[in-house]
SEFIZA-3560 file (N, C-alpha, C; in Angstrom, 3 decimals):
REM SEFIZA-3560
<numar><xx>74.652</xx><yy>-0.551</yy><zz>24.202</zz><atom>N</atom></numar>
<numar><xx>73.607</xx><yy>0.136</yy><zz>23.461</zz><atom>CA</atom></numar>
<numar><xx>73.596</xx><yy>-0.329</yy><zz>22.013</zz><atom>C</atom></numar>
<numar><xx>72.483</xx><yy>-0.087</yy><zz>21.403</zz><atom>N</atom></numar>
<numar><xx>72.330</xx><yy>-0.445</yy><zz>20.002</zz><atom>CA</atom></numar>
<numar><xx>72.886</xx><yy>0.658</yy><zz>19.125</zz><atom>C</atom></numar>
<numar><xx>73.574</xx><yy>0.255</yy><zz>18.081</zz><atom>N</atom></numar>
<numar><xx>74.030</xx><yy>1.279</yy><zz>17.149</zz><atom>CA</atom></numar>
<numar><xx>72.904</xx><yy>1.600</yy><zz>16.168</zz><atom>C</atom></numar>
<numar><xx>73.111</xx><yy>2.474</yy><zz>15.236</zz><atom>N</atom></numar>
<numar><xx>72.061</xx><yy>2.965</yy><zz>14.348</zz><atom>CA</atom></numar>
<numar><xx>71.427</xx><yy>1.898</yy><zz>13.478</zz><atom>C</atom></numar>
<numar><xx>72.232</xx><yy>1.004</yy><zz>12.874</zz><atom>N</atom></numar>
<numar><xx>71.662</xx><yy>0.005</yy><zz>11.968</zz><atom>CA</atom></numar>
<numar><xx>70.885</xx><yy>-1.066</yy><zz>12.730</zz><atom>C</atom></numar>
<numar><xx>71.342</xx><yy>-1.462</yy><zz>13.893</zz><atom>N</atom></numar>
<numar><xx>70.614</xx><yy>-2.456</yy><zz>14.690</zz><atom>CA</atom></numar>
<numar><xx>69.278</xx><yy>-1.904</yy><zz>15.157</zz><atom>C</atom></numar>
<numar><xx>69.272</xx><yy>-0.642</yy><zz>15.512</zz><atom>N</atom></numar>
<numar><xx>68.037</xx><yy>-0.016</yy><zz>15.976</zz><atom>CA</atom></numar>
<numar><xx>67.035</xx><yy>0.099</yy><zz>14.832</zz><atom>C</atom></numar>
<numar><xx>67.507</xx><yy>0.440</yy><zz>13.640</zz><atom>N</atom></numar>
<numar><xx>66.593</xx><yy>0.559</yy><zz>12.502</zz><atom>CA</atom></numar>
<numar><xx>66.051</xx><yy>-0.812</yy><zz>12.082</zz><atom>C</atom></numar>
<numar><xx>66.862</xx><yy>-1.847</yy><zz>12.178</zz><atom>N</atom></numar>
<numar><xx>66.393</xx><yy>-3.201</yy><zz>11.866</zz><atom>CA</atom></numar>
<numar><xx>65.342</xx><yy>-3.634</yy><zz>12.877</zz><atom>C</atom></numar>
<numar><xx>65.566</xx><yy>-3.313</yy><zz>14.139</zz><atom>N</atom></numar>
<numar><xx>64.597</xx><yy>-3.663</yy><zz>15.180</zz><atom>CA</atom></numar>
<numar><xx>63.276</xx><yy>-2.936</yy><zz>14.957</zz><atom>C</atom></numar>
<numar><xx>63.334</xx><yy>-1.662</yy><zz>14.613</zz><atom>N</atom></numar>
<numar><xx>62.115</xx><yy>-0.889</yy><zz>14.354</zz><atom>CA</atom></numar>
<numar><xx>61.389</xx><yy>-1.451</yy><zz>13.133</zz><atom>C</atom></numar>
<numar><xx>62.131</xx><yy>-1.809</yy><zz>12.097</zz><atom>N</atom></numar>
<numar><xx>61.534</xx><yy>-2.388</yy><zz>10.899</zz><atom>CA</atom></numar>
<numar><xx>60.834</xx><yy>-3.711</yy><zz>11.217</zz><atom>C</atom></numar>
<numar><xx>61.484</xx><yy>-4.565</yy><zz>11.994</zz><atom>N</atom></numar>
<numar><xx>60.869</xx><yy>-5.848</yy><zz>12.373</zz><atom>CA</atom></numar>
<numar><xx>59.608</xx><yy>-5.635</yy><zz>13.193</zz><atom>C</atom></numar>
<numar><xx>59.637</xx><yy>-4.718</yy><zz>14.127</zz><atom>N</atom></numar>
<numar><xx>58.454</xx><yy>-4.431</yy><zz>14.935</zz><atom>CA</atom></numar>
<numar><xx>57.326</xx><yy>-3.859</yy><zz>14.078</zz><atom>C</atom></numar>
<numar><xx>57.669</xx><yy>-3.011</yy><zz>13.114</zz><atom>N</atom></numar>
<numar><xx>56.653</xx><yy>-2.441</yy><zz>12.232</zz><atom>CA</atom></numar>
<numar><xx>56.025</xx><yy>-3.529</yy><zz>11.361</zz><atom>C</atom></numar>
<numar><xx>56.837</xx><yy>-4.421</yy><zz>10.821</zz><atom>N</atom></numar>
<numar><xx>56.308</xx><yy>-5.520</yy><zz>10.012</zz><atom>CA</atom></numar>
<numar><xx>55.439</xx><yy>-6.457</yy><zz>10.843</zz><atom>C</atom></numar>
<numar><xx>55.843</xx><yy>-6.714</yy><zz>12.080</zz><atom>N</atom></numar>
<numar><xx>55.039</xx><yy>-7.550</yy><zz>12.963</zz><atom>CA</atom></numar>
<numar><xx>53.706</xx><yy>-6.884</yy><zz>13.277</zz><atom>C</atom></numar>
<numar><xx>53.721</xx><yy>-5.587</yy><zz>13.502</zz><atom>N</atom></numar>
<numar><xx>52.479</xx><yy>-4.860</yy><zz>13.782</zz><atom>CA</atom></numar>
<numar><xx>51.554</xx><yy>-4.882</yy><zz>12.564</zz><atom>C</atom></numar>
<numar><xx>52.103</xx><yy>-4.694</yy><zz>11.378</zz><atom>N</atom></numar>
<numar><xx>51.291</xx><yy>-4.727</yy><zz>10.154</zz><atom>CA</atom></numar>
<numar><xx>50.695</xx><yy>-6.115</yy><zz>9.960</zz><atom>C</atom></numar>
<numar><xx>51.479</xx><yy>-7.145</yy><zz>10.207</zz><atom>N</atom></numar>
<numar><xx>50.977</xx><yy>-8.514</yy><zz>10.072</zz><atom>CA</atom></numar>
<numar><xx>49.846</xx><yy>-8.776</yy><zz>11.062</zz><atom>C</atom></numar>
<numar><xx>50.018</xx><yy>-8.343</yy><zz>12.295</zz><atom>N</atom></numar>
<numar><xx>48.987</xx><yy>-8.577</yy><zz>13.314</zz><atom>CA</atom></numar>
<numar><xx>47.697</xx><yy>-7.829</yy><zz>12.993</zz><atom>C</atom></numar>
<numar><xx>47.808</xx><yy>-6.655</yy><zz>12.413</zz><atom>N</atom></numar>
<numar><xx>46.621</xx><yy>-5.866</yy><zz>12.092</zz><atom>CA</atom></numar>
<numar><xx>45.898</xx><yy>-6.447</yy><zz>10.881</zz><atom>C</atom></numar>
<numar><xx>46.641</xx><yy>-6.893</yy><zz>9.880</zz><atom>N</atom></numar>
<numar><xx>46.015</xx><yy>-7.359</yy><zz>8.642</zz><atom>CA</atom></numar>
<numar><xx>45.631</xx><yy>-8.830</yy><zz>8.669</zz><atom>C</atom></numar>
<numar><xx>46.196</xx><yy>-9.619</yy><zz>9.553</zz><atom>N</atom></numar>
<numar><xx>45.867</xx><yy>-11.046</yy><zz>9.611</zz><atom>CA</atom></numar>
<numar><xx>44.458</xx><yy>-11.209</yy><zz>10.160</zz><atom>C</atom></numar>
<numar><xx>43.647</xx><yy>-11.992</yy><zz>9.462</zz><atom>N</atom></numar>
<numar><xx>42.269</xx><yy>-12.168</yy><zz>9.909</zz><atom>CA</atom></numar>
<numar><xx>42.043</xx><yy>-13.521</yy><zz>10.569</zz><atom>C</atom></numar>
<numar><xx>43.085</xx><yy>-14.283</yy><zz>10.779</zz><atom>N</atom></numar>
<numar><xx>42.961</xx><yy>-15.541</yy><zz>11.496</zz><atom>CA</atom></numar>
<numar><xx>42.546</xx><yy>-16.725</yy><zz>10.646</zz><atom>C</atom></numar>
<numar><xx>42.389</xx><yy>-16.540</yy><zz>9.340</zz><atom>N</atom></numar>
<numar><xx>42.023</xx><yy>-17.676</yy><zz>8.498</zz><atom>CA</atom></numar>
<numar><xx>43.258</xx><yy>-18.506</yy><zz>8.206</zz><atom>C</atom></numar>
<numar><xx>43.023</xx><yy>-19.772</yy><zz>7.934</zz><atom>N</atom></numar>
<numar><xx>44.141</xx><yy>-20.667</yy><zz>7.646</zz><atom>CA</atom></numar>
<numar><xx>44.384</xx><yy>-20.716</yy><zz>6.146</zz><atom>C</atom></numar>
<numar><xx>45.616</xx><yy>-20.991</yy><zz>5.796</zz><atom>N</atom></numar>
<numar><xx>45.989</xx><yy>-21.030</yy><zz>4.384</zz><atom>CA</atom></numar>
<numar><xx>45.712</xx><yy>-22.386</yy><zz>3.745</zz><atom>C</atom></numar>
<numar><xx>45.222</xx><yy>-23.332</yy><zz>4.504</zz><atom>N</atom></numar>
<numar><xx>44.937</xx><yy>-24.651</yy><zz>3.952</zz><atom>CA</atom></numar>
<numar><xx>43.520</xx><yy>-25.068</yy><zz>4.301</zz><atom>C</atom></numar>
<numar><xx>43.042</xx><yy>-26.037</yy><zz>3.593</zz><atom>N</atom></numar>
<numar><xx>41.673</xx><yy>-26.509</yy><zz>3.777</zz><atom>CA</atom></numar>
<numar><xx>41.604</xx><yy>-27.483</yy><zz>4.946</zz><atom>C</atom></numar>
<numar><xx>40.506</xx><yy>-27.461</yy><zz>5.664</zz><atom>N</atom></numar>
<numar><xx>40.317</xx><yy>-28.374</yy><zz>6.785</zz><atom>CA</atom></numar>
<numar><xx>40.042</xx><yy>-29.799</yy><zz>6.306</zz><atom>C</atom></numar>
<numar><xx>39.395</xx><yy>-29.946</yy><zz>5.160</zz><atom>N</atom></numar>
<numar><xx>39.095</xx><yy>-31.281</yy><zz>4.674</zz><atom>CA</atom></numar>
<numar><xx>40.250</xx><yy>-31.785</yy><zz>3.823</zz><atom>C</atom></numar>
<numar><xx>40.479</xx><yy>-33.073</yy><zz>3.861</zz><atom>N</atom></numar>
<numar><xx>41.582</xx><yy>-33.660</yy><zz>3.108</zz><atom>CA</atom></numar>
<numar><xx>41.184</xx><yy>-33.815</yy><zz>1.645</zz><atom>C</atom></numar>
<numar><xx>42.104</xx><yy>-33.493</yy><zz>0.774</zz><atom>N</atom></numar>
<numar><xx>41.845</xx><yy>-33.603</yy><zz>-0.663</zz><atom>CA</atom></numar>
<numar><xx>41.951</xx><yy>-35.063</yy><zz>-1.090</zz><atom>C</atom></numar>
<numar><xx>41.042</xx><yy>-35.481</yy><zz>-1.947</zz><atom>N</atom></numar>
<numar><xx>41.106</xx><yy>-36.824</yy><zz>-2.521</zz><atom>CA</atom></numar>
<numar><xx>41.877</xx><yy>-36.725</yy><zz>-3.833</zz><atom>C</atom></numar>
<numar><xx>43.133</xx><yy>-37.160</yy><zz>-3.808</zz><atom>N</atom></numar>
<numar><xx>43.976</xx><yy>-37.048</yy><zz>-4.992</zz><atom>CA</atom></numar>
<numar><xx>43.494</xx><yy>-37.945</yy><zz>-6.123</zz><atom>C</atom></numar>
<numar><xx>42.809</xx><yy>-39.020</yy><zz>-5.802</zz><atom>N</atom></numar>
<numar><xx>42.304</xx><yy>-39.908</yy><zz>-6.852</zz><atom>CA</atom></numar>
<numar><xx>41.296</xx><yy>-39.186</yy><zz>-7.739</zz><atom>C</atom></numar>
<numar><xx>40.558</xx><yy>-38.233</yy><zz>-7.194</zz><atom>N</atom></numar>
<numar><xx>39.611</xx><yy>-37.467</yy><zz>-8.007</zz><atom>CA</atom></numar>
<numar><xx>40.337</xx><yy>-36.595</yy><zz>-9.025</zz><atom>C</atom></numar>
<numar><xx>41.525</xx><yy>-36.124</yy><zz>-8.675</zz><atom>N</atom></numar>
<numar><xx>42.278</xx><yy>-35.246</yy><zz>-9.565</zz><atom>CA</atom></numar>
<numar><xx>42.991</xx><yy>-36.006</yy><zz>-10.674</zz><atom>C</atom></numar>
<numar><xx>43.375</xx><yy>-37.240</yy><zz>-10.425</zz><atom>N</atom></numar>
<numar><xx>44.177</xx><yy>-37.980</yy><zz>-11.383</zz><atom>CA</atom></numar>
<numar><xx>43.400</xx><yy>-39.026</yy><zz>-12.164</zz><atom>C</atom></numar>
<numar><xx>42.132</xx><yy>-39.205</yy><zz>-11.874</zz><atom>N</atom></numar>
<numar><xx>41.314</xx><yy>-40.125</yy><zz>-12.641</zz><atom>CA</atom></numar>
<numar><xx>41.507</xx><yy>-41.588</yy><zz>-12.312</zz><atom>C</atom></numar>
<numar><xx>42.004</xx><yy>-41.900</yy><zz>-11.125</zz><atom>N</atom></numar>
<numar><xx>42.137</xx><yy>-43.295</yy><zz>-10.734</zz><atom>CA</atom></numar>
<numar><xx>40.763</xx><yy>-43.899</yy><zz>-10.509</zz><atom>C</atom></numar>
<numar><xx>40.639</xx><yy>-45.146</yy><zz>-10.834</zz><atom>N</atom></numar>
<numar><xx>39.384</xx><yy>-45.861</yy><zz>-10.617</zz><atom>CA</atom></numar>
<numar><xx>39.418</xx><yy>-46.498</yy><zz>-9.230</zz><atom>C</atom></numar>
<numar><xx>38.267</xx><yy>-46.938</yy><zz>-8.730</zz><atom>N</atom></numar>
<numar><xx>38.254</xx><yy>-47.591</yy><zz>-7.418</zz><atom>CA</atom></numar>
<numar><xx>39.106</xx><yy>-48.856</yy><zz>-7.416</zz><atom>C</atom></numar>
<numar><xx>39.532</xx><yy>-49.251</yy><zz>-6.242</zz><atom>N</atom></numar>
<numar><xx>40.372</xx><yy>-50.424</yy><zz>-6.073</zz><atom>CA</atom></numar>
<numar><xx>39.609</xx><yy>-51.687</yy><zz>-6.450</zz><atom>C</atom></numar>
<numar><xx>40.249</xx><yy>-52.530</yy><zz>-7.242</zz><atom>N</atom></numar>
<numar><xx>39.661</xx><yy>-53.812</yy><zz>-7.618</zz><atom>CA</atom></numar>
<numar><xx>40.526</xx><yy>-54.920</yy><zz>-7.033</zz><atom>C</atom></numar>
<numar><xx>39.916</xx><yy>-55.841</yy><zz>-6.315</zz><atom>N</atom></numar>
<numar><xx>40.641</xx><yy>-56.947</yy><zz>-5.698</zz><atom>CA</atom></numar>
<numar><xx>40.182</xx><yy>-58.245</yy><zz>-6.343</zz><atom>C</atom></numar>
<numar><xx>41.146</xx><yy>-59.048</yy><zz>-6.764</zz><atom>N</atom></numar>
<numar><xx>40.855</xx><yy>-60.331</yy><zz>-7.384</zz><atom>CA</atom></numar>
<numar><xx>41.496</xx><yy>-61.432</yy><zz>-6.554</zz><atom>C</atom></numar>
<numar><xx>40.738</xx><yy>-62.448</yy><zz>-6.229</zz><atom>N</atom></numar>
<numar><xx>41.276</xx><yy>-63.595</yy><zz>-5.509</zz><atom>CA</atom></numar>
<numar><xx>41.890</xx><yy>-64.546</yy><zz>-6.527</zz><atom>C</atom></numar>
<numar><xx>43.149</xx><yy>-64.896</yy><zz>-6.316</zz><atom>N</atom></numar>
<numar><xx>43.869</xx><yy>-65.776</yy><zz>-7.226</zz><atom>CA</atom></numar>
<numar><xx>44.123</xx><yy>-67.103</yy><zz>-6.541</zz><atom>C</atom></numar>
<numar><xx>44.222</xx><yy>-68.134</yy><zz>-7.327</zz><atom>N</atom></numar>
<numar><xx>44.515</xx><yy>-69.449</yy><zz>-6.751</zz><atom>CA</atom></numar>
<numar><xx>46.003</xx><yy>-69.554</yy><zz>-6.448</zz><atom>C</atom></numar>
<numar><xx>46.364</xx><yy>-70.588</yy><zz>-5.701</zz><atom>N</atom></numar>
<numar><xx>47.761</xx><yy>-70.773</yy><zz>-5.311</zz><atom>CA</atom></numar>
<numar><xx>48.651</xx><yy>-71.075</yy><zz>-6.512</zz><atom>C</atom></numar>
<numar><xx>48.091</xx><yy>-71.646</yy><zz>-7.549</zz><atom>N</atom></numar>
<numar><xx>48.889</xx><yy>-72.055</yy><zz>-8.702</zz><atom>CA</atom></numar>
<numar><xx>49.004</xx><yy>-70.968</yy><zz>-9.761</zz><atom>C</atom></numar>
<numar><xx>48.425</xx><yy>-69.831</yy><zz>-9.564</zz><atom>N</atom></numar>
<numar><xx>48.519</xx><yy>-68.778</yy><zz>-10.587</zz><atom>CA</atom></numar>
<numar><xx>49.859</xx><yy>-68.056</yy><zz>-10.442</zz><atom>C</atom></numar>
<numar><xx>50.676</xx><yy>-68.186</yy><zz>-11.455</zz><atom>N</atom></numar>
<numar><xx>52.000</xx><yy>-67.569</yy><zz>-11.456</zz><atom>CA</atom></numar>
<numar><xx>52.324</xx><yy>-67.148</yy><zz>-12.886</zz><atom>C</atom></numar>
<numar><xx>53.284</xx><yy>-66.286</yy><zz>-13.024</zz><atom>N</atom></numar>
<numar><xx>53.739</xx><yy>-65.794</yy><zz>-14.324</zz><atom>CA</atom></numar>
<numar><xx>52.594</xx><yy>-65.201</yy><zz>-15.138</zz><atom>C</atom></numar>
<numar><xx>51.734</xx><yy>-64.457</yy><zz>-14.484</zz><atom>N</atom></numar>
<numar><xx>50.616</xx><yy>-63.831</yy><zz>-15.195</zz><atom>CA</atom></numar>
<numar><xx>51.112</xx><yy>-62.586</yy><zz>-15.911</zz><atom>C</atom></numar>
<numar><xx>50.569</xx><yy>-62.339</yy><zz>-17.067</zz><atom>N</atom></numar>
<numar><xx>50.920</xx><yy>-61.169</yy><zz>-17.852</zz><atom>CA</atom></numar>
<numar><xx>49.697</xx><yy>-60.281</yy><zz>-18.013</zz><atom>C</atom></numar>
<numar><xx>49.923</xx><yy>-58.984</yy><zz>-17.976</zz><atom>N</atom></numar>
<numar><xx>48.837</xx><yy>-58.036</yy><zz>-18.218</zz><atom>CA</atom></numar>
<numar><xx>48.811</xx><yy>-57.714</yy><zz>-19.703</zz><atom>C</atom></numar>
<numar><xx>47.636</xx><yy>-57.880</yy><zz>-20.320</zz><atom>N</atom></numar>
<numar><xx>47.498</xx><yy>-57.637</yy><zz>-21.751</zz><atom>CA</atom></numar>
<numar><xx>46.052</xx><yy>-57.264</yy><zz>-22.041</zz><atom>C</atom></numar>
<numar><xx>45.855</xx><yy>-56.460</yy><zz>-23.070</zz><atom>N</atom></numar>
<numar><xx>44.501</xx><yy>-56.068</yy><zz>-23.470</zz><atom>CA</atom></numar>
<numar><xx>43.888</xx><yy>-57.205</yy><zz>-24.278</zz><atom>C</atom></numar>
<numar><xx>43.004</xx><yy>-57.961</yy><zz>-23.651</zz><atom>N</atom></numar>
<numar><xx>42.410</xx><yy>-59.124</yy><zz>-24.311</zz><atom>CA</atom></numar>
<numar><xx>41.104</xx><yy>-58.808</yy><zz>-25.020</zz><atom>C</atom></numar>
<numar><xx>40.370</xx><yy>-57.813</yy><zz>-24.535</zz><atom>N</atom></numar>
<numar><xx>39.055</xx><yy>-57.542</yy><zz>-25.124</zz><atom>CA</atom></numar>
<numar><xx>39.022</xx><yy>-56.261</yy><zz>-25.957</zz><atom>C</atom></numar>
<numar><xx>40.147</xx><yy>-55.618</yy><zz>-26.176</zz><atom>N</atom></numar>
<numar><xx>40.225</xx><yy>-54.469</yy><zz>-27.065</zz><atom>CA</atom></numar>
<numar><xx>39.657</xx><yy>-53.175</yy><zz>-26.518</zz><atom>C</atom></numar>
<numar><xx>39.514</xx><yy>-53.065</yy><zz>-25.185</zz><atom>N</atom></numar>
<numar><xx>38.968</xx><yy>-51.828</yy><zz>-24.620</zz><atom>CA</atom></numar>
<numar><xx>40.046</xx><yy>-50.807</yy><zz>-24.272</zz><atom>C</atom></numar>
<numar><xx>41.297</xx><yy>-51.129</yy><zz>-24.538</zz><atom>N</atom></numar>
<numar><xx>42.386</xx><yy>-50.205</yy><zz>-24.260</zz><atom>CA</atom></numar>
<numar><xx>42.945</xx><yy>-50.320</yy><zz>-22.853</zz><atom>C</atom></numar>
<numar><xx>42.385</xx><yy>-51.214</yy><zz>-22.036</zz><atom>N</atom></numar>
<numar><xx>42.858</xx><yy>-51.427</yy><zz>-20.672</zz><atom>CA</atom></numar>
<numar><xx>43.488</xx><yy>-52.806</yy><zz>-20.571</zz><atom>C</atom></numar>
<numar><xx>44.542</xx><yy>-52.904</yy><zz>-19.777</zz><atom>N</atom></numar>
<numar><xx>45.191</xx><yy>-54.200</yy><zz>-19.606</zz><atom>CA</atom></numar>
<numar><xx>44.338</xx><yy>-55.108</yy><zz>-18.740</zz><atom>C</atom></numar>
<numar><xx>44.228</xx><yy>-56.361</yy><zz>-19.157</zz><atom>N</atom></numar>
<numar><xx>43.500</xx><yy>-57.384</yy><zz>-18.417</zz><atom>CA</atom></numar>
<numar><xx>44.514</xx><yy>-58.399</yy><zz>-17.900</zz><atom>C</atom></numar>
<numar><xx>44.125</xx><yy>-59.134</yy><zz>-16.871</zz><atom>N</atom></numar>
<numar><xx>44.989</xx><yy>-60.218</yy><zz>-16.377</zz><atom>CA</atom></numar>
<numar><xx>44.506</xx><yy>-61.533</yy><zz>-16.929</zz><atom>C</atom></numar>
//
């Protein structure tokens, strides 16, 4: 048989489960659509540059003074 404290814990768990089942409305806590993290951090679209086979030791530096590094 269950002693007094085990029985009270069981009743408490059942009561909490009943309250959860009554108050839960079935909505999900997360969004169905995937978040685009690039929108939050200000990343620009991907830029791809074709380089020749002999291009090596390239340095990134601001050449035109716009505050962005150029290759």
